[in-house]
N, C-alpha and C positions, 0 to 999 in steps of 0.2 A: 803675524805669523800666518803661514801657508799650511792649511790641514791636507791630508788625503783626499778628503770629501768636503766638500763645502758645507758652512752651517746650515744654511736653509734647503739642503739636499734632500730627497723623499728618503734615501738610502739612511739618513740618521734618524729620520720619522720610525723608519722599519725597526732599525737595530737599536732605537732607545726606550723601547717597552719590553720588560721581561716576558709579558705573556705571547708577544709575538715572537721572541726568540724561543721561548720554549715549544712554539709548533714548528719552528725551523729545525730546533733539535730533535722533536719525535720525528718528524718526516726522513730527515736525513739517517736517523738511527735504523729506518725500516730499509732505506735504499742502500744504504752503506753494507748493510749485512749480507744483500745481494750479489755486491761487487766483486768480481772475479779476482782482484788484488786484495781483496780482505786478509788474504793468509799473511801480507806482509804484516799486519800489526800482529797476527799470531805469532809470527816469529820471534817477536820481543817478549811476548807473554804478557803485557801491559793491558791490551785489550781487553781478553776474558777474564782477567783479574778484577778489572774494574772498568766495566764497558760505560757506565753510564759517566764516569769520571773523565774519561778519555775522549768520550763524545762532546762532553760539556767543555773540554779544554779546548777541542778543536773550534768551537762555536766562538768561544770566549774569545781566542785571538782572533777571529775573524772580527769580533766586534772591536776589538783593542784597535786593530788596523784601521776601522771605519771612524774611530773617533781621535785618530792620533795625528797629531802634526806631521806633516809629508815625510821629513826625513826620520823621524822615530817609526812612522809606518813602514817605510823600506828598510830600515833597520831589523823590524820584526819579520817583514817578509824574507830577508836573508838568513835569519835566525832558523825559520822553518825549514829554508833549504838547507841549512847547515844539519840540521836535524835529520833530515832524510838522507842525508849523503853517509852520516856516521852509519845508520841502519844498513844502507847499501855496502858499504864497506865490511860490517861485520858478515853480511851474508855472502858477499861475493858476487853479489849481480846487481842489476840497475832495476829501480822501479819504474814499468813503463810510463812513457809521457801522457799516455791516455788515461791512467789511473789518478795522476793529477789533475787533469781536465776534468774527469767525472766529478770529483770532489768540488771542483769550483762550480760546475755546472748544478751541482745539488744545492750549492748556497744561493744561485742566482733564482732557480725554480722556488726554493723553499722561501726566500724572502719574498717574492711577488705572492706565492700563493698564501702563506700565512698572514701577511697584510690585508691581501683581500678577503681572506675568511673573517679577520678580526675587524676589520676597519671599513675600506671600500674598495671598487674596483680602481686599478691604476690604467691611466691612459697611455697611449703608445710612448709619449715623451718619457712619461715617469719610467715604463719598462725599460726604455733604452737607456734611461740613465743609471738604474739599477746595473744594466748589463755594462755599462763603460766602467763603472766602480771596480767590478769583479774582473772586468777584462783587464785594467790596468794592474789590479794584484796579479792575474796570471802571466802578465807581460813581465812584471817583477821577478816572478818566478823562472824567467825565461821558458816559458811553456810554448810550445809551437802548437801551429794549426788553429788558433784561435780565431773564430769568424769575427768579424769587423764591427758588425751590428747586430742587435737583437733579432730581428728578422731572418737574417742570416743563419744566427745561431739556432733556431727553432728546428730546422730538419736536422743539424748535426746532433742537437740532444737526443732527439728521436732516434738516430741511427746507433748512438752510443749506449743508449738503454736496451736496444734488440742485440747489440754485439757483446756488450759488457757486462751485462746482468744476468746472474743464474742461481738458483736456489740449490746451496751446497751443503754440507755437513757443518760449514763454518757458520750458514745462515742459520741453521737450525740450534747448534750451540749457542751463537749471540743471543737468541730469543730464549733460550733457556737461562742465561745468564742476566737477561734484562728483568725476568720473572724473578731469579734468586735475589738481586739487587734491591727490586721495586716492592717485592710481595704481590700476592695475587690480585689484589683491589687496584693497586697503581699501575699494576701491568694491565690489568685489562683496559683502564682509562687509557693507557699511553696507546694501545692498539686501537681505541677507537678514535682517538685525536689523529693518527697517522692515516687513516681511513679518508679523514676530510681533506689531507692537503698531498698524498702520494698520487702520482700521475697513474693511468690505467695500467701500465706494464709492471707497475710494482703491485698493484692489487692482485693482478693476476698471478704473479710468481707466487706471491704469498699466500693465494689463495683466500683473499678477503673478501668479504660480502660488498654489496653495492651502498648498504645505508648504514650510517653509524648513528646508534642511539643519542650521541652527542650533537648530532647536528641541530635539533630542537631546543638544547639546553644552550647553545652559542649565543643567540639573542639575549637569553637571561643573564648569561655572564656578562655581556657586553653592558647589560644594564645596571649590573652589581657595581661595575666600574665607576658609574655617576654617584653611587653611594658608598663609594669607598670600601666596599666587601671583597674586592677583588684578592687583597692580599691575606685576607682570613681565609679565603678559598684556597689560595696557592699553600698556606702555611698547613692547611689539613691535608691537602692532596699532595704534596710534594715531599720527598725525603727529607728529614732534619740535618742530615749532611751537608745539604746543599742549600738550606734556608738563606744564609747571609750571601752566598754567592748571588743567588737569584733576587734577592733584595737590591742588590748592587747593580743589577742591570736595568734598572729604571733611573739610575742616576746620568742625567744627558750629560755629555763633555762638552766643554765651551769651547 
């Protein structure tokens, strides 16, 4: 059986652990709030009503594709495209291609940043492998103007952030909804986690500080995994509504 991502791929290691995925989620939640196309998800009303659930759903879709058999993965990709086409039809206009690329670019960046934060630095070949997986995902969605390699993508990523990120009323409202959904304590932890993985442009626009008080705690958390205490920590820190889904993220597909 042929899989979308090979079994020994670094991408499966990245997306096979819930703690790595949670940092991917945290970073994407910050950057997505700044995206100039975020109004598209406000159009349906689903994002402000359940921002954590909607973002978690996006991340879960990506993980499903990573671990799926090739044909099933492409069916999932086509389903995503179909859902977006329905929203476009309802609104009477088209989601800009750069908006799709921005989401794809976030998955690439936060996959690498989160793994490097919690595990180890990736070498150039591994970063290229991460990029090629999401490049194929983007091509499956018929996205245009995707650079062919990781190194050629880096300046394009920087340019996208300069052109397509801004702090707007949607940004402010989304962070209000994050606080409402998570509560003050978990919201504070989310922002500190975001600070560890978001790029400088995002920090600048959100007026984040330079230092996260979670930084010295990360090594302790990594040690807790050796003692199998990480599940207890996540059970305490994360909303109960998502506990079952989060536990499921640790089950590596074969």
